N, C-alpha and C positions, 0 to 999 in steps of 0.2 A: 446562952452566954459562953464566953471563952474560958471561964474559970469555974472551978467547983462543980463540974458535971461528971457524968459517968466516964467520959474519956480521960479527963485529967486524973481522976481517981484510979482508973484502970492502969494507966501508963505512968502514973506518978510524975506528972509534969505540971507546970504552972498555967500554961495556956494550951488549949487544944489545937495547936498549930503543928502539923506534921510535915516535915520535908520529905518529899518522895524519894524512894530509892531508885536513882536513875543511873543507867549504864554510862560509864566514862565521865560522870559528873560528881556523884556523891560518894567520895571517899571519907576518910577519917577527919580531914580538915573541915569539910562542910558539915558533916554530922555532928561533930563535937561543938562547933560554933553555934549551931541551932540549939542543941541541948543546953549549952551554957547560958543561953539567952531565954530559957523558959519553955521552949518548944521540944519536940521530939525529932532528933536527927536519925536518919536511916542510912546505913551503909548499903550501897547498891551492889549486891553480889553478882548481878547478871553479867558483868563484864570482868569477873575475877575468877582465877583458879583458886583452889582451896588454900594453897600456901599464901597467896596474896591476900585473900580474905582474912586469914589469921593475922597477918601483919597489920591490916587496917583495924581490926578489932582491938588488937593489943595497943596500938597507938591511940585509938579513940578512948580506951580505958585510962590511959595516962593523961589525955588532954581534958577529960571531963569526969566528974564524979556524979553527974546527973544521968537520968535515964536516956538510953539510946537503943536502937534496934538494928536488925539486919533484914533486908528484903531478899527473899529467896524465890526465884522463878522455878516453879515445880517441874517444868518440862525440861530443865537442864539435864543433860546426860550424866553429869557428875553430881546430881542433887544429893545423893547419899553422902558423898564426901563433904559437900558444903554444909550439910546438916551436922555431920560429925564435928567439923571445926566449930560451928556455932555452939554446940553442946560442950565441947572441950573447953571453950573460952568463957563458958558460963554467961552467955548472953541471955537476957531475961525477956526480951521482946522480939518477936518475929512477925514480919508482914509477908504473907505468901501471895503469889500471883501466878498467872499463866499455867493453870493446871487444876486438877481436882483437889479441893481443900482437904479432903480426907486422907490424901496420901501423906504418910509419915506424921500425921498430927499426934498420934498416940505417944510417940517418943518425945514430942515437944511438951505435951501436957503432963507427962510423967515427971518432967523436970520443972514443973510449975512455971512454964513459959507462957506469957500472954501472946495469943495467936490472933492475928487480924488478917482477913483474906480480902483481896481486891475482886470486886464483882462488877458486871456490866448489865445485869438484869435481875429481876426479882427471883426467878427460879434459882439462879446461882446464889443469891443471898440466903434463900431458904436452905439450900444444901449446906452452905457454910455454917449456918446456925445449927443445923441438925447434927453435924459432926463434931461440934464443940468449940467452934471459933468464938472468941470473946467479943468481937466486933467485926464489921465489914467496912471496906472502903467502896462507896458507890462511885464508879468512875464513868463520867459522861464522855460522849464522843468528842467533846471539845479538847480533851487531854492530848498531850503529846505522846509519842511512842505508840506501842501496840494497843489497839482498842478492840472492844467487842463488836461483833458483826451486826448486832441489833441496832447500832447507831443511835442509842437513846441519849438524850441530852440530860444535863444535871437537873433541869427544872421539871423533867418528867420522871426521871429515875429516882432521885433522892426521896421525894415525898411518898412514892409507892413503896420503897424499901422501908421507910419509917413506919408506914401503916402496916406492913406485912410482918415485920420482925420485932422480937422482944429485945434483942441485943442492940447496942448503939450503932449509929451510922455516921461515918466520916465521908464528907463529900470531896470529890476530886474532879478536876477538869475545868480549865479556863479561869481559875481563880488567881488573880494577880494583885489585887488590892483589897483594902478593908471593906469596900462596897460589896465585892464578891463574897467575902467572908460573911458579912451581915445577911446577904441574900440567901445563901444556902443554910445558914442557921435559922432563918425565918421559915425555911421549908422543913425544919425538924432535925437537921443534922446536928450532931454534938461536937463536931470537929471538922477541920479542913485538912486535906493533903494537898500540898502545893509543890509543883515540879518546876516548870519553866521559869517562874519568877526567881526561885532559888538557884536555878542553873546560871542565871545572869547576876551572880554576886562575886565578890572578891575571892571568897573561899572555895568557890566551885572549881573543880579540876578541869572543866571544859576549856578548850583552846580559845584564846582571845578572838580569833576569827568567828567562832561559833557565837560567843557572847555579843560580838558586834552585829552579827546578822539578826539575833534576837532583838537587839536594841533598835535596829532599822526596820523591823517588821511592821507592816500595817495590818489592818483588819483582815484582809484576804490573802495574806502572804503564807499561809500554811495550806497543805493539801493532804488528802488521804491517798495513800499509795498501797499497792500490793493487796487489793481486796481479795484476790484469789489465793494469796500465799502468805497470810499473816498480816492483816491490815494494820497500817501504822500512819500516824500523822507526823509530818515533817515540814520544814521550811522549803518553799518551792525553789528549785534550782535545775540545772541541766539534767542531773540524774532523775529527779522526780518527773520532769517532762518526758524523758525517754521511757521511763517505766509506765507512766500513764498512757502514753501512745501505744506501747506494746500491749497493755491490757485491753485498750479499746480495740485494737486490731485482732484480739482473740488469742493472745499468747497463753500457753498453758501454765499452770502453777509451777510445773517443773522448770520451764524456761525462765519464769520470773524469779524463781529461787536461784537459778544459775546466775542471772543478772545481778541479783542482790549480793551473792557471795557470802563469805563468812565474816568479813571485817569492814563492811560498809559503814556501820555505825561508828566504829573507832575512827575510820578515815574522816568522817565529818565532824564528830563531836570532839574527839581528843586530838586529832592531827590537823583539823581546821581546813580540810579541802572544801572550798566553797562550791565548786561545780560538781565534783564526783562523789562527795560524801553524803551520808544520810544524816542530816541535821534535824533530829527529832525535836519537836517543840509543839506546844499546844496553841490554841487560838488566843489564849491570854497573852501571847507574845506581843500583840498589838497594843497592850497596855504598859509594856515595859519601856521606861524612858531613861533609865540610868543603871549603873552597875555599882550598887552600894555594898558595904560590908554587911554581914548577917545581922549584927546588932542593930544597925540603922534600919534595916528592912523590917525586922520584927517589931521594933518600936513604932514604925510607921503603920504597919498593918493593924496593930492594936489601937493606935490613936485614930486611924480612919474608921475602924470598926466602932469604936466608942462614939465618935462624932455622928455616924449614921444612926446608931442605936438611940442616942440622945435626941436626935431630930425627930424620930418616930415616937418617942415617949412624950416629947413636948413640941408638937407641930405648931408652926406659925400660921397665922391667917392673915389674908390681905384685907 
């Protein structure tokens, strides 16, 4: 159930719906809107310098008195500074990703911060549990952005994590409506982390061109790129076609990274370059049919989840 479980108690939220910390998408406006409507909003520090992160945390603290958190990619070269800002501003929830979960966790736990780590296989989940993480996000290959090289789907990853771990599991990847929420909860997850669906909302800081491309996406309109240089899922465009051809032709990881550059995600998500930008999005984009405000979306997710749950509690017969 979405209420009164280990995740809602851990994070002090009404519904175990977490908005993913996405680069160039999830600033204070989106995070506070999600938190104000009963879920957990995350500020995505992956596209922020320390001073900008501090600004977003401060504005989020003003905009909501509910729980919110920060997503910290551990491989960032300035991760120590990002953590320092997070500690200085007394943030109580941190989701970590893209790196070893044990890095820096002691200084977070010392401040009574709830730490949740994103994993893509069971071994990573076991490691996160062993170093003291309070929960994990099991992210399937359906998800947008950077993914694990094992390419496990939600329907294989989540139940294996649930079986292997004592800490609670949050499911992520391809979840865009209440049916998806109900499905992963049936697998044993105690919460959902949703990215692309929240990226296509009014409060998202993504460019209107990006939101429109998500809205137009069909079932097969995303692709995995850069498998040799930090695999990521994005909406197909001229850039993804070029990168996939380069990889097929044997381009090295170094050449692929040079093609990617340092600002390709900003170009696509924040600046709205349809052809040359990296428009990260998950397979759930094919289920996105509108751009609502966050309050409307969360009500819809809950209602759809409850309808599906009720159907299975009281099945009809012909």
